[in-house]
VEXDREN-2710 file (C-alpha; in Angstrom, 1 decimal):
% VEXDREN-2710
k/r/px/py/pz
1/UNK/30.8/-15.6/-37.2
2/UNK/33.9/-17.8/-37.1
3/UNK/36.1/-15.8/-34.9
4/UNK/37.3/-16.3/-31.2
5/UNK/34.9/-15.0/-28.2
6/UNK/37.9/-13.6/-26.5
7/UNK/39.1/-11.8/-29.1
8/UNK/36.0/-10.3/-29.9
9/UNK/35.6/-9.3/-26.2
10/UNK/38.9/-7.9/-26.1
11/UNK/38.3/-5.5/-28.8
12/UNK/35.0/-4.5/-27.2
13/UNK/36.9/-4.0/-23.9
14/UNK/39.3/-1.6/-25.9
15/UNK/36.4/0.1/-27.5
16/UNK/34.5/1.0/-24.5
17/UNK/37.7/2.4/-23.0
18/UNK/38.3/4.5/-25.9
19/UNK/34.5/5.9/-25.4
20/UNK/34.1/6.1/-22.0
21/UNK/31.4/3.6/-21.7
22/UNK/31.1/0.6/-19.2
23/UNK/33.2/-2.5/-20.2
24/UNK/31.6/-5.7/-21.5
25/UNK/30.9/-7.9/-18.0
26/UNK/30.7/-11.4/-17.4
27/UNK/27.0/-11.2/-17.1
28/UNK/26.6/-10.9/-20.6
29/UNK/29.3/-13.4/-21.4
30/UNK/27.0/-15.6/-19.4
31/UNK/23.9/-14.5/-21.4
32/UNK/25.8/-15.2/-24.3
33/UNK/26.9/-18.5/-23.8
34/UNK/23.9/-19.8/-22.1
35/UNK/21.2/-18.1/-23.9
36/UNK/22.2/-17.4/-27.5
37/UNK/25.4/-20.0/-28.6
38/UNK/24.7/-19.7/-31.8
39/UNK/24.3/-16.0/-32.6
40/UNK/26.5/-13.3/-33.8
41/UNK/28.6/-11.1/-31.7
42/UNK/28.3/-7.9/-33.2
43/UNK/29.4/-4.4/-32.6
44/UNK/28.3/-1.7/-30.3
45/UNK/25.0/0.1/-30.3
46/UNK/25.6/3.7/-32.8
47/UNK/22.9/6.0/-31.4
48/UNK/24.5/9.0/-33.2
49/UNK/25.9/9.8/-36.7
50/UNK/29.3/10.1/-35.0
51/UNK/29.2/6.5/-34.1
52/UNK/27.8/5.0/-37.3
53/UNK/31.2/4.7/-38.8
54/UNK/32.4/1.4/-39.7
55/UNK/34.8/0.0/-37.3
56/UNK/38.8/0.1/-38.5
57/UNK/39.9/-2.7/-40.9
58/UNK/41.9/-5.0/-39.2
59/UNK/39.6/-5.0/-35.7
60/UNK/37.5/-7.9/-35.0
61/UNK/34.3/-6.9/-35.9
62/UNK/35.2/-5.7/-39.1
63/UNK/34.5/-9.1/-40.6
64/UNK/31.4/-9.4/-39.3
65/UNK/28.8/-9.8/-42.3
66/UNK/26.6/-7.1/-42.6
67/UNK/23.3/-8.8/-42.2
68/UNK/24.3/-9.6/-38.6
69/UNK/25.3/-6.0/-37.5
70/UNK/22.0/-5.0/-35.5
71/UNK/21.9/-2.9/-32.4
72/UNK/23.9/-4.8/-29.3
73/UNK/25.9/-4.3/-26.2
74/UNK/27.8/-5.4/-23.9
75/UNK/26.9/-3.3/-20.7
76/UNK/23.1/-3.7/-20.3
77/UNK/21.8/-1.7/-23.2
78/UNK/19.1/-3.7/-25.2
79/UNK/20.5/-5.7/-27.8
80/UNK/19.5/-7.8/-30.4
81/UNK/20.7/-11.0/-32.3
82/UNK/20.3/-12.4/-35.8
83/UNK/21.3/-15.5/-36.1
84/UNK/23.1/-17.2/-39.6
85/UNK/22.4/-20.4/-38.9
86/UNK/20.1/-21.9/-41.8
87/UNK/16.6/-23.8/-41.3
88/UNK/17.0/-27.2/-40.4
89/UNK/15.2/-30.2/-38.6
90/UNK/16.6/-28.9/-34.9
91/UNK/15.3/-25.0/-36.2
92/UNK/12.7/-25.7/-38.5
93/UNK/9.7/-24.8/-36.1
94/UNK/11.4/-21.5/-35.3
95/UNK/12.4/-20.4/-39.0
96/UNK/9.0/-20.8/-40.2
97/UNK/7.7/-18.1/-37.9
98/UNK/6.2/-15.0/-38.9
99/UNK/8.3/-11.9/-38.5
100/UNK/6.1/-10.4/-35.8
101/UNK/6.2/-14.3/-34.2
102/UNK/10.5/-14.1/-34.3
103/UNK/10.6/-10.5/-33.3
104/UNK/8.5/-11.3/-30.0
105/UNK/10.9/-14.4/-29.5
106/UNK/13.9/-11.9/-29.9
107/UNK/12.4/-9.7/-27.0
108/UNK/11.6/-12.6/-24.7
109/UNK/15.6/-13.8/-25.1
110/UNK/16.6/-9.8/-24.4
111/UNK/14.4/-9.5/-21.4
112/UNK/16.0/-12.7/-19.9
113/UNK/19.5/-11.3/-21.2
114/UNK/18.8/-7.9/-19.6
115/UNK/17.7/-9.2/-16.3
116/UNK/20.7/-11.6/-15.7
117/UNK/22.7/-8.2/-16.2
118/UNK/20.8/-6.0/-14.1
119/UNK/21.2/-8.7/-11.5
120/UNK/25.1/-8.4/-11.6
121/UNK/25.3/-4.6/-11.9
122/UNK/24.9/-2.2/-8.8
123/UNK/22.5/0.3/-8.8
124/UNK/23.8/3.7/-10.1
125/UNK/20.7/5.8/-8.7
126/UNK/21.7/5.3/-5.4
127/UNK/18.5/3.7/-4.2
128/UNK/17.6/0.5/-3.2
129/UNK/16.6/-1.8/-6.3
130/UNK/12.7/-0.9/-6.7
131/UNK/10.5/-3.0/-4.7
132/UNK/13.3/-4.0/-1.8
133/UNK/13.6/-2.3/1.2
134/UNK/17.1/-1.9/2.3
135/UNK/19.0/-3.8/4.7
136/UNK/20.5/-3.6/8.2
137/UNK/20.3/-0.1/9.6
138/UNK/19.1/1.5/7.0
139/UNK/15.5/0.1/6.7
140/UNK/14.7/1.6/10.1
141/UNK/14.5/4.9/8.1
142/UNK/11.7/4.2/5.6
143/UNK/9.7/2.0/8.2
144/UNK/10.1/5.2/10.4
145/UNK/9.0/7.3/7.5
146/UNK/5.8/4.9/6.8
147/UNK/5.1/5.5/10.8
148/UNK/5.3/9.0/10.9
149/UNK/3.0/9.0/7.9
150/UNK/0.3/6.7/9.5
151/UNK/0.8/8.3/12.7
152/UNK/-0.5/11.7/11.2
153/UNK/-3.3/10.0/9.2
154/UNK/-4.9/8.5/12.2
155/UNK/-5.7/11.7/13.3
156/UNK/-9.1/10.6/11.2
157/UNK/-10.0/8.0/14.7
158/UNK/-9.9/10.9/17.1
159/UNK/-13.3/12.2/15.3
160/UNK/-15.4/11.1/17.9
161/UNK/-13.6/13.5/20.6
162/UNK/-15.0/16.1/18.2
163/UNK/-18.5/14.6/17.2
164/UNK/-20.3/16.0/20.1
165/UNK/-18.3/19.6/20.2
166/UNK/-19.0/20.2/16.5
167/UNK/-22.9/19.0/17.0
168/UNK/-23.1/22.0/19.5
169/UNK/-20.8/24.7/17.8
170/UNK/-22.3/24.2/13.9
171/UNK/-26.0/23.2/15.6
172/UNK/-25.9/20.5/13.2
173/UNK/-27.4/16.5/13.9
174/UNK/-25.4/13.9/14.9
175/UNK/-26.0/12.2/11.2
176/UNK/-24.6/15.4/9.6
177/UNK/-22.0/15.4/12.0
178/UNK/-21.2/11.4/10.9
179/UNK/-20.9/12.2/7.3
180/UNK/-17.8/14.4/7.8
181/UNK/-16.1/11.5/9.1
182/UNK/-17.5/8.8/6.5
183/UNK/-16.8/11.0/3.6
184/UNK/-13.2/11.4/4.9
185/UNK/-12.9/7.8/4.8
186/UNK/-14.6/7.0/1.4
187/UNK/-12.3/9.4/-0.1
188/UNK/-9.6/7.6/1.4
189/UNK/-10.5/4.5/-0.2
190/UNK/-11.2/6.1/-3.3
191/UNK/-7.8/7.5/-3.8
192/UNK/-6.5/4.2/-2.8
193/UNK/-8.4/2.3/-5.4
194/UNK/-7.9/4.7/-8.8
195/UNK/-4.2/5.8/-7.4
196/UNK/-2.9/2.2/-7.9
197/UNK/0.2/2.6/-9.2
198/UNK/0.4/6.6/-9.8
199/UNK/2.5/7.3/-6.6
200/UNK/4.8/4.5/-7.8
201/UNK/5.6/7.1/-11.0
202/UNK/7.0/9.8/-8.5
203/UNK/9.7/9.8/-6.2
204/UNK/8.8/8.2/-3.0
205/UNK/9.9/10.7/-0.7
206/UNK/8.0/13.7/-2.4
207/UNK/4.8/11.3/-2.7
208/UNK/5.3/10.9/1.1
209/UNK/6.0/14.4/1.9
210/UNK/2.8/15.5/0.0
211/UNK/0.5/13.1/1.6
212/UNK/1.4/14.8/5.0
213/UNK/1.3/18.4/3.8
214/UNK/-2.0/17.8/2.6
215/UNK/-3.2/16.3/5.9
216/UNK/-2.0/19.3/7.8
217/UNK/-3.5/21.6/5.2
218/UNK/-6.8/19.8/5.3
219/UNK/-7.1/20.1/8.9
220/UNK/-6.5/23.7/9.1
221/UNK/-8.7/24.5/6.6
222/UNK/-11.8/23.0/8.6
223/UNK/-10.5/24.7/11.9
224/UNK/-9.8/28.0/10.4
225/UNK/-13.4/28.6/9.2
226/UNK/-16.3/27.9/11.6
227/UNK/-18.8/26.7/9.0
228/UNK/-20.1/23.1/8.1
229/UNK/-19.3/23.4/4.7
230/UNK/-15.5/24.1/5.6
231/UNK/-15.6/21.0/7.8
232/UNK/-16.9/19.1/4.5
233/UNK/-14.0/20.3/2.4
234/UNK/-11.2/20.6/5.2
235/UNK/-11.6/17.3/6.9
236/UNK/-13.7/15.2/3.9
237/UNK/-12.2/15.9/1.5
238/UNK/-8.4/17.6/1.1
239/UNK/-7.9/15.1/4.4
240/UNK/-9.3/12.1/2.9
241/UNK/-7.7/12.4/0.2
242/UNK/-4.1/12.5/2.0
243/UNK/-4.9/9.7/3.7
244/UNK/-5.2/7.7/0.7
245/UNK/-2.1/8.9/-0.6
246/UNK/-0.1/8.7/2.8
247/UNK/-1.8/5.2/3.4
248/UNK/-0.7/3.9/0.0
249/UNK/3.1/5.2/0.6
250/UNK/3.0/3.1/4.2
251/UNK/1.6/-0.3/3.1
252/UNK/3.7/0.0/0.0
253/UNK/7.0/0.4/2.2
254/UNK/5.6/-2.6/4.0
255/UNK/5.4/-4.9/1.5
256/UNK/8.9/-4.3/0.3
257/UNK/10.0/-6.0/3.4
258/UNK/11.9/-9.5/2.3
259/UNK/11.4/-11.3/5.5
260/UNK/9.1/-10.8/8.7
261/UNK/6.2/-8.7/6.4
262/UNK/3.5/-9.7/8.5
263/UNK/5.5/-8.2/11.8
264/UNK/6.2/-5.2/9.6
265/UNK/3.0/-4.7/8.0
266/UNK/1.7/-4.6/11.7
267/UNK/4.1/-2.0/13.0
268/UNK/3.4/0.2/10.1
269/UNK/-0.3/0.1/10.0
270/UNK/-0.2/-0.3/14.0
271/UNK/1.1/3.6/13.8
272/UNK/-2.5/4.9/12.3
273/UNK/-3.7/4.0/15.7
274/UNK/-1.3/5.6/17.7
275/UNK/-2.7/9.0/17.6
276/UNK/-6.1/8.7/19.3
277/UNK/-4.0/6.4/21.8
278/UNK/-1.5/8.8/23.3
279/UNK/-3.0/12.2/22.5
280/UNK/-6.9/11.4/23.2
281/UNK/-6.2/13.3/26.7
282/UNK/-4.4/16.2/24.9
283/UNK/-7.1/16.5/22.7
284/UNK/-10.3/16.2/25.1
285/UNK/-8.8/18.8/27.4
286/UNK/-7.7/21.1/24.4
287/UNK/-11.6/20.9/23.1
288/UNK/-13.0/21.8/26.5
289/UNK/-10.5/24.7/27.0
290/UNK/-10.5/26.6/23.3
291/UNK/-13.1/24.2/21.3
292/UNK/-12.9/22.2/18.3
293/UNK/-11.8/24.4/15.7
294/UNK/-8.8/25.7/17.5
295/UNK/-7.7/22.5/18.5
296/UNK/-8.1/21.6/14.8
297/UNK/-5.7/24.5/14.2
298/UNK/-3.1/23.0/16.6
299/UNK/-3.3/19.7/14.9
300/UNK/-3.0/21.0/11.4
301/UNK/0.1/23.0/12.4
302/UNK/1.6/19.7/13.9
303/UNK/1.2/17.6/11.3
304/UNK/2.8/20.3/8.6
305/UNK/5.5/20.2/10.8
306/UNK/6.2/16.3/10.1
307/UNK/6.4/17.2/5.8
308/UNK/10.2/17.7/6.0
309/UNK/10.8/15.0/8.5
310/UNK/8.9/12.5/6.3
311/UNK/10.7/13.5/3.7
312/UNK/14.2/13.2/5.0
313/UNK/13.2/9.8/6.2
314/UNK/12.4/8.4/3.0
315/UNK/14.9/10.1/0.5
316/UNK/18.1/9.0/2.8
317/UNK/16.3/5.7/3.3
318/UNK/17.0/5.5/-0.6
319/UNK/13.5/3.8/-1.3
320/UNK/11.7/3.7/-4.3
321/UNK/8.1/2.0/-4.6
322/UNK/8.1/-0.1/-7.8
323/UNK/4.8/-0.1/-9.9
324/UNK/2.6/-3.3/-10.0
325/UNK/4.1/-6.1/-12.0
326/UNK/2.3/-7.2/-15.6
327/UNK/0.9/-10.5/-15.5
328/UNK/3.2/-13.1/-16.6
329/UNK/2.7/-15.6/-19.3
330/UNK/2.6/-18.6/-17.1
331/UNK/0.8/-17.0/-14.2
332/UNK/-3.1/-17.7/-13.5
333/UNK/-5.7/-14.5/-13.3
334/UNK/-6.9/-14.5/-9.7
335/UNK/-10.5/-15.2/-10.2
336/UNK/-12.8/-12.6/-9.8
337/UNK/-14.8/-14.6/-7.0
338/UNK/-11.8/-14.4/-4.9
339/UNK/-11.2/-10.9/-5.4
340/UNK/-15.4/-10.4/-4.9
341/UNK/-15.0/-12.1/-1.5
342/UNK/-11.8/-10.3/-0.1
343/UNK/-13.7/-7.1/-1.1
344/UNK/-16.7/-8.2/0.8
345/UNK/-15.3/-9.3/3.9
346/UNK/-13.3/-6.1/4.0
347/UNK/-16.1/-4.1/3.8
348/UNK/-18.7/-5.7/6.2
349/UNK/-15.8/-6.2/8.7
350/UNK/-15.0/-2.8/8.6
351/UNK/-18.7/-1.3/8.7
352/UNK/-19.6/-3.1/12.1
353/UNK/-15.7/-1.7/13.6
354/UNK/-16.4/2.1/12.8
355/UNK/-20.2/1.8/13.7
356/UNK/-18.6/1.2/17.1
357/UNK/-15.5/3.1/17.2
358/UNK/-16.9/5.8/15.6
359/UNK/-19.8/6.5/18.2
360/UNK/-17.5/5.1/21.1
361/UNK/-18.5/8.3/23.4
362/UNK/-22.1/8.2/22.7
363/UNK/-22.4/4.2/23.4
364/UNK/-20.8/4.2/26.7
365/UNK/-23.0/7.2/27.4
366/UNK/-25.7/5.6/26.6
367/UNK/-24.9/2.1/28.4
368/UNK/-25.3/4.9/31.7
369/UNK/-21.4/5.5/31.8
370/UNK/-19.8/8.9/33.6
371/UNK/-18.7/11.7/31.3
372/UNK/-15.2/10.5/32.4
373/UNK/-16.1/6.8/30.8
374/UNK/-17.7/8.1/28.0
375/UNK/-14.7/10.2/27.2
376/UNK/-12.3/7.5/27.5
377/UNK/-13.8/5.5/25.4
378/UNK/-12.2/6.8/22.5
379/UNK/-8.8/5.7/24.1
380/UNK/-10.2/2.3/24.9
381/UNK/-11.4/1.6/21.2
382/UNK/-7.7/3.2/20.1
383/UNK/-5.8/1.1/22.6
384/UNK/-7.7/-2.1/21.3
385/UNK/-7.2/-0.8/17.5
386/UNK/-3.5/-0.3/18.1
387/UNK/-2.6/-3.6/19.7
388/UNK/-4.8/-5.6/17.7
389/UNK/-2.9/-4.3/14.3
390/UNK/0.4/-5.7/16.3
391/UNK/-1.1/-8.4/17.7
392/UNK/-2.5/-9.4/13.8
393/UNK/0.8/-8.7/12.2
394/UNK/2.4/-11.4/14.4
395/UNK/-0.1/-14.3/14.3
396/UNK/-0.1/-14.0/10.7
397/UNK/2.9/-15.2/10.4
398/UNK/1.8/-18.0/12.1
399/UNK/-1.6/-18.8/12.0
400/UNK/-2.5/-17.3/8.6
401/UNK/-4.6/-14.1/8.0
402/UNK/-8.0/-16.0/7.2
403/UNK/-7.9/-17.6/10.6
404/UNK/-7.0/-14.2/12.2
405/UNK/-9.3/-12.3/10.7
406/UNK/-12.4/-15.2/11.2
407/UNK/-11.5/-15.1/15.3
408/UNK/-11.7/-11.5/15.2
409/UNK/-14.9/-11.3/13.3
410/UNK/-16.7/-13.8/15.4
411/UNK/-15.1/-12.4/18.8
412/UNK/-16.7/-8.8/18.3
413/UNK/-20.4/-10.2/17.1
414/UNK/-20.1/-12.4/20.2
415/UNK/-19.1/-9.4/22.2
416/UNK/-21.7/-6.6/20.6
417/UNK/-24.5/-9.2/20.9
418/UNK/-23.7/-9.9/24.9
419/UNK/-23.8/-6.3/25.4
420/UNK/-26.7/-5.5/23.6
421/UNK/-28.7/-8.3/25.7
422/UNK/-27.5/-9.1/28.9
423/UNK/-25.6/-6.5/30.0
424/UNK/-28.0/-3.4/28.4
425/UNK/-27.3/-1.0/31.2
426/UNK/-23.4/-1.7/32.2
427/UNK/-21.2/0.8/31.1
428/UNK/-18.5/-2.0/31.8
429/UNK/-19.7/-4.2/29.2
430/UNK/-20.0/-1.3/26.8
431/UNK/-16.6/-0.4/27.0
432/UNK/-15.3/-4.3/26.4
433/UNK/-17.5/-4.4/23.5
434/UNK/-15.6/-1.3/22.4
435/UNK/-12.3/-2.6/22.9
436/UNK/-13.1/-6.0/21.5
437/UNK/-14.2/-4.1/18.2
438/UNK/-10.9/-2.2/17.9
439/UNK/-9.0/-5.4/18.1
440/UNK/-11.1/-6.5/15.7
441/UNK/-10.8/-3.4/13.6
442/UNK/-6.9/-3.8/14.0
443/UNK/-7.0/-7.0/13.1
444/UNK/-8.9/-6.1/10.0
445/UNK/-6.3/-3.1/8.9
446/UNK/-3.5/-5.5/8.9
447/UNK/-4.6/-8.7/7.9
448/UNK/-6.5/-8.1/4.9
449/UNK/-3.0/-6.6/3.6
450/UNK/-1.6/-9.8/4.0
451/UNK/-4.4/-11.9/3.0
452/UNK/-4.5/-10.0/-0.1
453/UNK/-1.0/-10.5/-1.0
454/UNK/-1.3/-14.4/-0.2
455/UNK/-4.5/-14.7/-2.5
456/UNK/-3.1/-12.6/-5.2
457/UNK/0.9/-13.4/-5.1
458/UNK/3.3/-10.4/-4.0
459/UNK/3.9/-9.0/-7.5
460/UNK/-0.2/-8.3/-8.1
461/UNK/-0.5/-6.9/-4.4
462/UNK/-0.4/-3.2/-6.1
463/UNK/-3.1/-4.1/-8.5
464/UNK/-5.1/-6.0/-6.4
465/UNK/-5.1/-4.3/-3.0
466/UNK/-6.6/-1.3/-4.2
467/UNK/-9.8/-2.8/-5.7
468/UNK/-10.0/-4.5/-2.4
469/UNK/-9.3/-1.2/-0.3
470/UNK/-12.8/0.3/-2.1
471/UNK/-14.7/-2.3/0.2
472/UNK/-13.3/-0.8/3.3
473/UNK/-14.2/2.3/1.6
474/UNK/-18.0/1.7/1.1
475/UNK/-18.0/0.1/4.6
476/UNK/-16.6/3.2/6.3
477/UNK/-18.6/5.5/4.7
478/UNK/-21.7/3.5/5.6
479/UNK/-21.2/2.4/8.9
480/UNK/-20.9/5.9/10.7
481/UNK/-23.5/7.3/8.9
482/UNK/-26.0/4.3/9.5
483/UNK/-24.9/4.5/13.3
484/UNK/-26.0/7.9/13.1
485/UNK/-29.0/7.7/11.5
486/UNK/-30.4/5.1/13.3
487/UNK/-29.7/6.8/16.6
488/UNK/-31.3/10.1/15.2
489/UNK/-34.4/7.7/14.7
490/UNK/-34.2/5.8/17.8
491/UNK/-32.8/8.1/20.3
492/UNK/-30.5/4.6/21.5
493/UNK/-27.4/2.5/19.8
494/UNK/-29.6/-0.7/20.9
495/UNK/-29.9/-1.0/16.7
496/UNK/-26.7/0.2/15.9
497/UNK/-25.0/-2.0/17.6
498/UNK/-26.8/-5.2/16.7
499/UNK/-26.5/-4.4/13.2
500/UNK/-22.7/-3.8/13.6
501/UNK/-22.9/-7.5/15.5
502/UNK/-24.5/-9.5/12.1
503/UNK/-22.5/-7.4/9.6
504/UNK/-18.9/-9.0/11.6
505/UNK/-21.3/-12.8/11.4
506/UNK/-21.4/-11.9/7.7
507/UNK/-17.5/-11.2/7.5
508/UNK/-16.8/-14.5/9.3
509/UNK/-19.0/-16.5/6.9
510/UNK/-17.7/-14.9/3.8
511/UNK/-13.9/-16.0/4.8
512/UNK/-15.2/-19.6/5.3
513/UNK/-15.4/-19.6/1.5
514/UNK/-12.1/-18.0/0.3
515/UNK/-9.9/-20.6/-1.8
516/UNK/-6.3/-21.6/-0.6
517/UNK/-3.8/-19.6/-0.3
518/UNK/-1.5/-18.7/-4.1
519/UNK/1.6/-17.9/-1.9
END
């Protein structure tokens, strides 16, 4: 406009102080110099009739041509510029564009300049930047909250302790009892699939607390009403939905870590297996003493008491899970074959693992194990699941998730086939197979999150992980149900173990067909 920049800056600063608005900052000056050096500097945005008056005579902005007086800001508010340069050979390409194309170009410039300004300005809400965990000691609060959430949701893996007790109490078949567990995991994956990005629209601390409260309510309903329908609704539907909410928050928290993502993901996801590891003896004794329904009521009350603790961890940790990012113009679309392969590998791996873990007590008993050995089988599988998640989190940063998943799948398949053929009457072989399958399943729950992030990119993780996790839901639904059906048909676990082994082998083959990592 032919005016000295320093004079306009001083005038802008004076107007900002007089209207109690944030002053012109260095990031905006840098954006003006580097991005739009030929643009007109114009007056601040006027959003009310009182602010629509013309600037006083004598001010530096009074002489700005009317064609340039468009919306603007010098403090992070969106603005537009309108250049006065006439079309020349140098800028003829931009001048010949249509109005729609020119508006798109202005918006693109706006996004670049806004990103520069927001990077310099400190967050005003008290939250850490969306998508980033706080650094230092404050990072422990959201991580602890995610661990507590997954520990509450890990009650699902104690189902094998209640399996025979509910079967006798409600007078239903093994397949019917297995349907409850399968339904809970299917609802879990369905919420993960359809809820992608939904929980990011609301404060994370409230969503996390809601998930824990729903978990306690569902188990209370299943324990308070001694019917099979209440078990389906309470454990299968309400508790299953709460797992989807809580697990989505926990994994989203792990994805926000700047460094050691594999290790932090392993620690958070491993918490899902802590409940059967440490509480299996207590729950087993309670079932024998007061029955499965009274035990469910006690567990539901304990989980409900954890809801305010979770709320406090995420609230004072100042974390907000971000919305999934939109695909950039220069970012390649992830091939459908890649996503479908991860989906299928996740599903077949979890099908084989859960066919074993959900029926661990019955498998050890069918191999000639004592009542004590059969009762401890749940804890053995949970120990393998727990340490497999932590081990996978650490080794994924070194070997990569594809290698970790391939080793876990082939190891589980070999152990299951060996136990089913060469050691068919050895309880020790059955226990070893349950432990190895637990390790493989734990590796899957950690490594597929890391694998998805590496294959699709961190910005698109939230968008694609919900789709991939639907494969887990299908495998989790079919695995325990199929094992119970084959047990009712054959009276043993020989066929279920063979199907589980073949499923793990198919997982290994699918992993070999994946392309190179994107990240």
